[in-house]
Every structure is written in structure tokens, then in C-alpha cells.
N, C-alpha and C positions, 0 to 999 in steps of 0.2 A: 559446232554446237549451237551457235547463234541462229544459223539458218533453220535448224530443226525446231526451234521455238518460235521464230518469226512467221514461218509459213502457216502452221496451225493456228497461231494467234491471229494472224491476218484473216484467215478463213472464218475464224470464230466472230470477229469484229464485222466482217461484211455480212455474214449470216444474221447477226443480231440487228444490224442496221436494215437489212432487207425485211426481216421479220416484223420489226417494229414499224417500219414504214408502210408495209402492206396492211398491217393491222389497223394503223391510223387511217389509211385510205378507205378501208372497208367500213370502219366506224363512221367516218364523215360522210361517206357516199354508200350507204347500205343498199344492197340489192332488195327490191321489193317486187313481188310477183302481182301485186293487186294495186298497181298505180292508177290514179284516176286524174285527169286534167279537164277542167271546165274553165275556158277562157284563161285568165291569168292564175287561176287557183288550181292548187294541186293537193292531193291526199293519197293516202295509202290505207286501204281497209285492213291491212295488216297492223297498223298502229293500234295498240291496245287490244289486239286480238290474239288468239291462240296460235295464229300462223307467223307471228313476229319471230324472226330468227335472232341468233345471238348478236349479230351486227346491228340490226334494227333496234333491238333493246338497248344496246350500248350506245347508239346515236341518240335515243330518246333520253337516256341518263346524262349524256354529255350536254345536250342542248337544253336541258332543264324542263322538258315537258313531262308533266305528270299525266300520262295518257290513261284514261279510263277505258273501259271495254267498249268496243264499237256500238253495242246496243245502248250504251249510256251516253256516249259522246262521239262526235265526228269533228275532226280538226282539218280545216282547209288553210293552205298557206299561199301567200302571194308575195313574190319578190320582183315582179315585173307589172307593168300596166297592161292595158288591153291590147296594145300593139307589140308587146314583148320587149319594151325598154325597161331596163332596171329601175326600180324605185330609188330615187335620190332624195336624200334628206334635205337638200337645198331647194327642191322643186315642190309645187303644189298639185294636188290631185283631188278630183271629185270622186267620191266613192258612193254609188248610188245603186239601190235596189229595193226589193220588196222583202217584208218579213217572211221567214220560213216557218213552216209547220213544226213547232217544236215547243217544248215547255219553257226553254230559255236559249237565247243566242247572244253572242257579242262579237265585236270587231275590236282588235287590240293591235297597237303599233309596237314593234320591237326594233331596237338598233341592230347594227351589223354583229354585235356581240351576243345576240339573242336575249338581251336584257331590256326591261322597260326603259324608255327613254326619259331621262330626267327633264323636267320643265317646270316653270314657275307656276303654272296653273295646276300642277299635280293631277293632270289629266292623262289617262293612259289608254282608255277605251270607251266605247259606247256600247250599250246593250238595248235589248227590246224595251227596257223599262224607262230609259232616259233619251232615247232617240225618237223624236217625234216623226209621224208620217204625215204626208200631204193628204189632200182630199182624194187623190187617186191611189192611195195606200202605199205610196213609195216614200223612201227616205233618202237623204243625202247628207254626207258629212264631208268636210274638207280636211284632208291631211296635208298640213303645210308647216313650214318652219316658223312662220309668224302668225300671230293671232288673226283669226278670220271671223266674220259675222256668222251667226248661226252655230252649227255643230262643228267645232274646230278640234281636230286630233293633232297634237304637236308632233313633229318629225324630228325635231332637235336642230336642224340646219346643218351646216358644215359640208365637208367634202365626202362624207360616207353615204351609205345607203340605208335602207330600213326595209322591213317586211311587215306584212299584215297577217294576222291570224283570225280566221272566222271560225268560232267555236259554236257547235250546235249541240245542245244537251237534251236528252230524252226526245229525240226526233220522232214525228209521227211514223207509225209502221210503214205506211205507203211511201214516205220519203226515203226511209232506210232501204226498202226494197228496190227503189229506183234512184239511187244516188247519182247516177250519170246524167239524169234529167233535171236535177235541181237547178233552179234559177239563182245563181250567186250574184253578188254585187259586181257592177262594172267598176273599173279603176281607169279613170281618164285624166291625162295630164292637162292642167289648165294654166293659162298665162305663160309668160316666158320663164325660162330656167336659166339661172345664172351659173 
């Protein structure tokens, strides 16, 4: 009698674990057919679009991204620097580029948990309105654990990592039509990293 109950119960438990595990994996690593990588930045034109499948939509819900339609906003994410090294909260990085043709854009730092990084300056991002450009039209901000001169974006420090999100709202039609050719900011490690 006990064997008749244990075998089906064991099969049921294994099936539930495999089902829940594979669903979690697919939500956290959703397949995308329109992935685009430019230097350290990556995006999917499926995010916020009609082609987003159920796993991508679930991933967006879990990570907390409120994704607008691609014609309204494009989101680029970077978790590595220009040479492919993971962004570390204890290190300093120069993020430099030129403004993009859009109504509004911003660069925001997030912790490993995909939440804003708490810091005493209450500074979480820079945007086209508060990031000054030089005479050559370029901007530079420093993402670092300790306060830096100029445009400082706190990374929180510690042993974990962080990531950057570059949001582009109401991009110019020619930019949207040629997303693969957009010039996105470089992310270069500076100084020594403890």
C-alpha cells in the first residue's frame, strides 16, 4: 500500500519541481528574437512591443521595468564595461558619450537587486537636463562608490555589482529606424579596483 502511494507522490513532486524550475528559468532568462547589442549595452526591440512573449512580459514584471511601447521608449541595459568585465559596485567607471536625438534620455544606476542604489546624495540618475556637455558636445559622468568631482553617479560600494539603464524617450524616427547604428555611451573602468 505504501509503495502505491509513494511512487505517484514522488513523481508528482519531481514534476512540480521541474515545472517550477523551468518556468523560473524562462522568466529570468526569456528568449528574445530581436536582441541588439552595441558595445556593453543590450536591448530587445520586443520589450514593450507586440512581439513580447509571455516569458519576456513576466521578466519585465519581475524586474520592475514599466516598459512603454518601442515607439515611445527604448531601454538599453549594461552590466559590463567596454571590455566585457562585470560592473562592480566597488569600482569606478567613466561613462562618456554624446546626447542622442530624442525628446528626453537618462542614465540610471541600479543594484544587483534591480532597485535604485540608496546613497546619501539621493542621486540615482542623470538626464539630458542635468548632465552638462563639453564644447565638443560630449558628456561624462563617473559611476563610483565614493563622491567624485563633476557628475557623480553613486554605485553603493560593497562586494556586489550594479547595472546601468540608458532610457530614450520619443526617439527621432531616423534613430528608431536605425537602432543598431546608435552611438551609445562608453563605459570604461578608471583607477584601481579594490
